[in-house]
C-alpha positions as CSV (number, residue, x, y, z in Angstrom):
1,M,-6.5,6.8,53.3
2,S,-4.5,4.1,55.2
3,Y,-1.0,3.3,54.1
4,Q,-0.7,0.6,51.5
5,V,2.3,-1.7,51.6
6,L,4.6,-1.5,48.6
7,A,4.1,-5.2,47.6
8,L,0.4,-4.4,47.1
9,K,0.7,-0.9,45.8
10,W,3.2,-1.8,43.1
11,R,1.7,-5.2,42.2
12,P,1.7,-5.4,38.3
13,K,-1.7,-4.8,36.8
14,S,-0.8,-5.7,33.2
15,F,1.6,-8.0,31.3
16,D,3.6,-4.9,30.3
17,T,4.5,-4.1,33.9
18,L,5.3,-7.6,34.9
19,V,9.0,-8.1,35.6
20,G,11.2,-11.2,34.9
21,Q,8.6,-13.6,33.3
22,E,9.1,-12.8,29.6
23,S,8.6,-16.3,28.2
24,T,5.4,-16.9,30.1
25,V,4.0,-13.5,29.2
26,Q,4.8,-14.1,25.5
27,A,3.1,-17.5,25.5
28,L,-0.1,-16.1,27.2
29,S,-0.2,-12.9,25.1
30,N,0.0,-14.9,21.9
31,A,-2.7,-17.3,23.1
32,L,-5.0,-14.4,24.1
33,N,-4.4,-12.4,20.9
34,Q,-5.0,-15.5,18.7
35,N,-8.0,-16.7,20.8
36,R,-6.3,-20.0,21.4
37,L,-7.6,-20.4,24.9
38,H,-7.0,-23.4,27.1
39,H,-9.5,-24.4,29.8
40,A,-6.9,-24.9,32.6
41,Y,-3.6,-23.3,33.4
42,L,-1.0,-24.2,36.0
43,F,1.6,-21.7,37.3
44,N,4.4,-23.0,39.4
45,G,7.3,-21.3,41.1
46,T,8.7,-20.2,44.4
47,R,7.0,-17.5,46.6
48,G,6.7,-14.0,45.3
49,V,7.5,-14.6,41.6
50,G,4.1,-13.6,40.3
51,K,1.8,-16.7,40.2
52,T,-1.4,-15.1,41.5
53,T,-0.5,-11.8,39.9
54,I,-0.3,-13.4,36.4
55,A,-3.6,-15.3,37.2
56,R,-5.4,-12.0,37.9
57,I,-4.0,-10.3,34.8
58,L,-5.1,-13.3,32.8
59,A,-8.6,-13.0,34.4
60,K,-8.7,-9.4,33.3
61,S,-7.6,-10.2,29.8
62,L,-10.3,-12.8,29.5
63,N,-13.2,-10.7,30.9
64,C,-12.3,-7.1,29.9
65,E,-15.3,-5.4,28.5
66,R,-13.3,-4.4,25.4
67,G,-12.9,-8.1,24.5
68,V,-10.4,-10.9,25.0
69,S,-6.8,-9.6,24.4
70,S,-3.4,-9.4,26.1
71,N,-3.9,-5.7,26.9
72,P,-7.0,-5.2,29.1
73,C,-8.2,-1.6,29.2
74,Q,-7.7,-1.2,33.0
75,K,-10.6,1.3,33.0
76,C,-13.8,-0.7,32.6
77,S,-15.8,-1.8,35.6
78,T,-14.5,-5.4,35.1
79,C,-10.8,-4.4,35.2
80,V,-11.3,-2.1,38.1
81,D,-13.4,-4.7,40.1
82,I,-10.8,-7.5,39.5
83,D,-8.0,-5.2,40.7
84,A,-10.1,-4.3,43.8
85,G,-10.9,-8.0,44.5
86,R,-14.6,-7.7,44.2
87,Y,-15.4,-9.2,40.8
88,P,-18.2,-11.8,41.2
89,D,-17.1,-14.0,38.3
90,L,-13.5,-14.3,39.7
91,I,-13.4,-16.9,42.5
92,E,-10.1,-17.1,44.4
93,V,-9.8,-20.2,46.6
94,D,-6.9,-20.9,49.0
95,A,-6.4,-24.6,48.8
96,A,-4.4,-24.6,52.1
97,S,-7.6,-23.8,54.0
98,N,-10.1,-25.6,51.7
99,T,-8.4,-28.9,51.3
100,G,-11.4,-31.3,51.6
101,V,-13.5,-33.0,48.9
102,D,-16.7,-31.2,50.1
103,N,-15.1,-27.8,49.4
104,V,-14.2,-28.9,45.9
105,R,-17.6,-30.4,45.2
106,E,-19.3,-27.1,46.3
107,L,-17.0,-25.2,44.0
108,L,-17.7,-27.5,41.0
109,E,-21.5,-27.3,41.6
110,N,-21.3,-23.6,41.3
111,A,-19.2,-23.8,38.1
112,Q,-22.1,-25.1,36.0
113,Y,-23.9,-21.8,36.4
114,S,-23.2,-19.1,33.8
115,P,-21.2,-16.0,34.8
116,S,-23.2,-13.1,36.2
117,S,-21.5,-10.3,34.2
118,G,-18.4,-11.5,32.4
119,T,-17.6,-13.8,29.5
120,Y,-16.0,-16.4,31.7
121,K,-16.3,-17.6,35.3
122,I,-12.7,-17.9,36.4
123,Y,-11.5,-20.0,39.4
124,I,-8.0,-19.3,40.8
125,I,-6.9,-22.1,43.1
126,D,-3.8,-21.1,45.1
127,E,-1.4,-23.6,46.6
128,V,-3.4,-26.3,44.8
129,H,-0.9,-29.1,45.9
130,M,-2.6,-28.8,49.4
131,L,-5.8,-30.4,48.2
132,S,-6.5,-33.9,49.5
133,K,-6.3,-36.9,47.1
134,S,-10.1,-37.3,47.2
135,A,-10.5,-33.5,46.4
136,F,-8.2,-33.9,43.3
137,N,-10.2,-37.0,42.2
138,A,-13.5,-35.0,42.5
139,M,-12.2,-32.2,40.2
140,L,-10.6,-34.4,37.5
141,K,-13.6,-34.7,35.2
142,T,-14.6,-31.0,35.5
143,L,-11.0,-30.0,35.0
144,E,-10.8,-32.1,31.8
145,E,-14.1,-31.0,30.3
146,P,-15.3,-27.9,32.0
147,P,-18.3,-25.8,30.7
148,D,-17.4,-23.4,28.0
149,H,-17.8,-20.4,30.3
150,V,-15.3,-21.7,32.9
151,K,-11.5,-21.3,33.2
152,F,-9.3,-22.8,35.9
153,I,-6.1,-21.2,36.9
154,L,-4.0,-23.2,39.4
155,A,-1.0,-22.0,41.3
156,T,1.5,-24.0,43.3
157,T,5.0,-23.8,44.9
158,E,5.3,-27.6,44.8
159,P,4.2,-29.1,41.4
160,K,5.6,-32.5,42.4
161,K,2.8,-32.9,44.9
162,V,0.1,-32.3,42.2
163,P,-1.1,-35.6,40.8
164,I,0.1,-36.3,37.2
165,T,-3.6,-36.8,36.2
166,V,-4.2,-33.1,37.1
167,L,-1.0,-31.9,35.5
168,S,-1.8,-33.6,32.2
169,R,-5.1,-31.6,32.0
170,C,-3.4,-28.2,32.3
171,L,-1.1,-25.9,30.4
172,Q,1.9,-25.7,32.6
173,F,4.1,-22.6,33.1
174,N,7.3,-22.6,35.2
175,L,7.9,-19.2,36.6
176,K,11.5,-18.2,37.1
177,Q,13.0,-16.8,40.2
178,M,13.8,-13.1,39.9
179,T,17.4,-12.2,39.1
180,V,19.2,-9.7,41.3
181,D,19.4,-7.3,38.4
182,N,15.6,-7.5,37.8
183,I,14.9,-6.8,41.5
184,I,17.3,-3.9,41.7
185,S,15.8,-2.3,38.5
186,H,12.3,-2.7,39.9
187,L,13.3,-1.3,43.3
188,K,14.9,1.8,41.7
189,M,11.7,2.4,39.8
190,V,9.6,2.1,42.9
191,L,11.9,4.5,44.9
192,K,11.9,7.0,42.1
193,E,8.0,7.0,42.1
194,E,8.0,7.2,45.9
195,D,10.5,10.1,45.7
196,M,13.1,8.5,47.9
197,S,16.9,8.1,47.7
198,S,19.1,5.0,48.1
199,E,22.6,3.7,47.6
200,E,23.2,1.2,44.9
201,N,24.9,-1.2,47.3
202,A,21.9,-1.0,49.7
203,L,19.6,-2.2,46.9
204,L,22.0,-5.0,46.1
205,I,21.9,-6.2,49.7
206,I,18.1,-6.2,49.7
207,A,17.9,-7.9,46.3
208,K,20.2,-10.7,47.5
209,A,18.3,-11.1,50.8
210,A,15.0,-11.5,48.8
211,K,16.4,-14.8,47.3
212,G,14.6,-14.5,44.0
213,S,11.2,-13.2,45.3
214,M,10.0,-9.8,44.1
215,R,7.4,-9.7,46.8
216,D,10.0,-10.3,49.5
217,S,12.2,-7.6,48.1
218,L,9.3,-5.0,48.3
219,S,8.5,-6.1,51.8
220,L,12.2,-5.7,52.8
221,L,12.2,-2.3,51.0
222,D,9.2,-1.3,53.2
223,Q,11.1,-2.4,56.3
224,A,14.2,-0.5,55.1
225,I,12.2,2.7,54.6
226,A,10.8,2.5,58.1
227,F,14.3,1.6,59.6
228,T,16.3,4.3,57.8
229,G,13.6,7.0,57.6
230,G,13.7,7.0,53.8
231,D,17.4,7.5,53.2
232,I,18.4,3.9,52.4
233,K,22.2,3.4,53.0
234,S,24.0,0.1,52.9
235,E,25.4,0.2,56.5
236,L,21.9,0.7,57.8
237,I,20.6,-2.2,55.7
238,I,23.4,-4.5,56.9
239,K,22.4,-3.6,60.5
240,M,18.7,-4.1,59.8
241,L,19.1,-7.5,58.1
242,G,21.9,-8.8,60.3
243,T,23.8,-9.6,57.0
244,I,27.5,-9.3,56.6
245,D,29.5,-6.6,54.7
246,E,31.0,-8.4,51.7
247,S,34.5,-7.0,52.5
248,I,34.5,-9.2,55.7
249,L,34.0,-12.3,53.5
250,Y,37.1,-11.4,51.5
251,T,39.0,-10.8,54.8
252,I,37.9,-14.2,56.1
253,L,39.3,-16.0,53.1
254,E,42.6,-13.9,53.2
255,Q,43.1,-14.8,56.9
256,L,42.3,-18.5,56.1
257,S,45.1,-18.4,53.4
258,N,47.4,-16.9,56.1
259,N,46.4,-19.6,58.7
260,D,45.7,-16.7,61.0
261,G,43.4,-18.3,63.6
262,H,43.6,-15.3,66.0
263,A,42.3,-12.9,63.3
264,L,39.4,-15.3,62.4
265,I,38.3,-15.6,66.1
266,E,38.3,-11.8,66.3
267,I,36.2,-11.5,63.2
268,S,33.7,-14.1,64.7
269,K,33.4,-12.1,67.9
270,E,32.8,-8.9,66.0
271,M,30.1,-10.6,64.0
272,E,28.4,-11.9,67.2
273,E,28.5,-8.4,68.7
274,K,26.8,-6.9,65.6
275,N,24.2,-9.8,65.6
276,I,25.2,-10.9,62.1
277,S,23.7,-14.2,61.1
278,F,26.4,-17.0,61.0
279,E,24.1,-19.1,58.8
280,S,23.8,-16.5,56.1
281,T,27.5,-15.7,56.4
282,L,28.3,-19.4,55.6
283,E,25.9,-19.2,52.6
284,D,27.6,-16.0,51.3
285,L,31.0,-17.4,51.9
286,S,30.2,-20.5,49.9
287,R,28.9,-18.3,47.0
288,L,32.2,-16.3,47.1
289,I,34.3,-19.5,47.1
290,Y,32.4,-20.6,44.0
291,Q,33.1,-17.3,42.3
292,V,36.9,-17.6,43.1
293,S,36.9,-21.2,41.8
294,T,35.1,-20.2,38.7
295,Y,37.6,-17.4,38.2
296,Q,40.5,-19.9,38.3
297,I,38.9,-21.8,35.4
298,I,37.2,-19.1,33.3
299,P,38.5,-15.6,34.3
300,E,37.0,-14.0,31.2
301,Q,33.5,-14.5,32.7
302,F,34.3,-11.8,35.3
303,K,35.2,-8.9,32.9
304,A,32.3,-6.8,34.1
305,H,32.2,-8.0,37.7
306,T,32.4,-5.1,40.2
307,E,34.7,-7.2,42.6
308,K,36.9,-8.6,39.8
309,E,40.2,-7.4,41.3
310,S,39.4,-8.8,44.8
311,I,38.3,-12.2,43.3
312,R,41.5,-12.3,41.2
313,K,43.7,-11.7,44.2
314,L,41.9,-14.5,46.2
315,S,42.3,-16.9,43.2
316,K,46.1,-16.6,43.6
317,L,46.0,-17.5,47.3
318,F,44.3,-20.9,47.1
319,T,44.7,-24.1,45.1
320,P,41.6,-25.5,43.4
321,E,41.7,-28.4,45.9
322,S,41.9,-26.2,49.0
323,L,39.0,-24.1,47.7
324,Q,36.9,-27.3,47.2
325,L,37.7,-28.3,50.8
326,I,36.7,-24.9,52.2
327,Y,33.5,-25.0,50.1
328,Q,32.5,-28.4,51.5
329,I,33.2,-27.1,55.0
330,T,30.9,-24.1,54.5
331,I,28.1,-26.2,52.9
332,N,28.2,-28.9,55.6
333,G,28.8,-26.3,58.3
334,K,25.6,-24.5,57.5
335,K,23.8,-27.9,57.8
336,E,25.4,-28.7,61.2
337,L,25.1,-25.2,62.7
338,P,21.8,-25.9,64.6
339,L,23.6,-28.9,66.3
340,A,26.3,-26.7,67.8
341,P,26.1,-25.5,71.4
342,D,25.7,-21.9,70.1
343,P,26.1,-20.2,66.7
344,I,29.6,-18.7,67.2
345,T,30.9,-22.1,68.3
346,G,29.4,-23.8,65.3
347,F,30.9,-21.1,63.0
């Protein structure tokens, strides 16, 4: 059997295994168990947080041969076929490549026919905000009063581009970005099942690089396994991603407080030699400055922080005003970096 990427292999198949979307799962589970079913759902959130995954689990919950519930059996032919992507009554449409009114009209004409095997005919329309204005207008009436056997599940990364007339006809769920802790916990579980070792700090670097996307974190983990040969160590992950070791960020701020321009130039050269991204360094630096500023105001918030002592030391080196100035420089510097003759000059 060919290799299956981790993002697909470990895609949740039930609400119980879904990570980080507890409020949405609770609302959908209660609706399914009490049979209070809406005809149209809209899931919005950034990439890789589980929009289409939840849509497929919802489709299984509605059509499972055991009956409508929040715990589909996972064993019947319906559940198996939905997981395999071959269930005839689950129609997935990519709105990015089917934007026109003709595509939507064809879809709606087919919606009037009863499902061939399941209880409901379910339409999952991904990136629905990409539909044209005329396409949205064509689906309004059907979206408001669809046949009893039809359910619409819409997914989008940009809900502001969806007309208010469509939004008002759907139950809306805002999916949260994954926290770093959620991602690390999930990656540990995956690595345990895959029988591979890793350093805690290496997973922390991957979790931060994923920027709230569980799918991105699994794709990065795939890349890390290939790069490291299965022994995932932090220094190799830093090299793979071109990210910066956090200790260098603390050194940069210390040298800034000492007004040591020579040391800062040497750090910049070292970063360039290691092919470290100056843009992500400015982003990480602004995040660290925020933490130092926060420590100056509410130090008790950092009781359990792993770098509490380093942050405490930095908080003594700067006034709140100078921290604010450096923060503004890092934020604006990131914006202006593409305008510089080269990245190291901009940095």
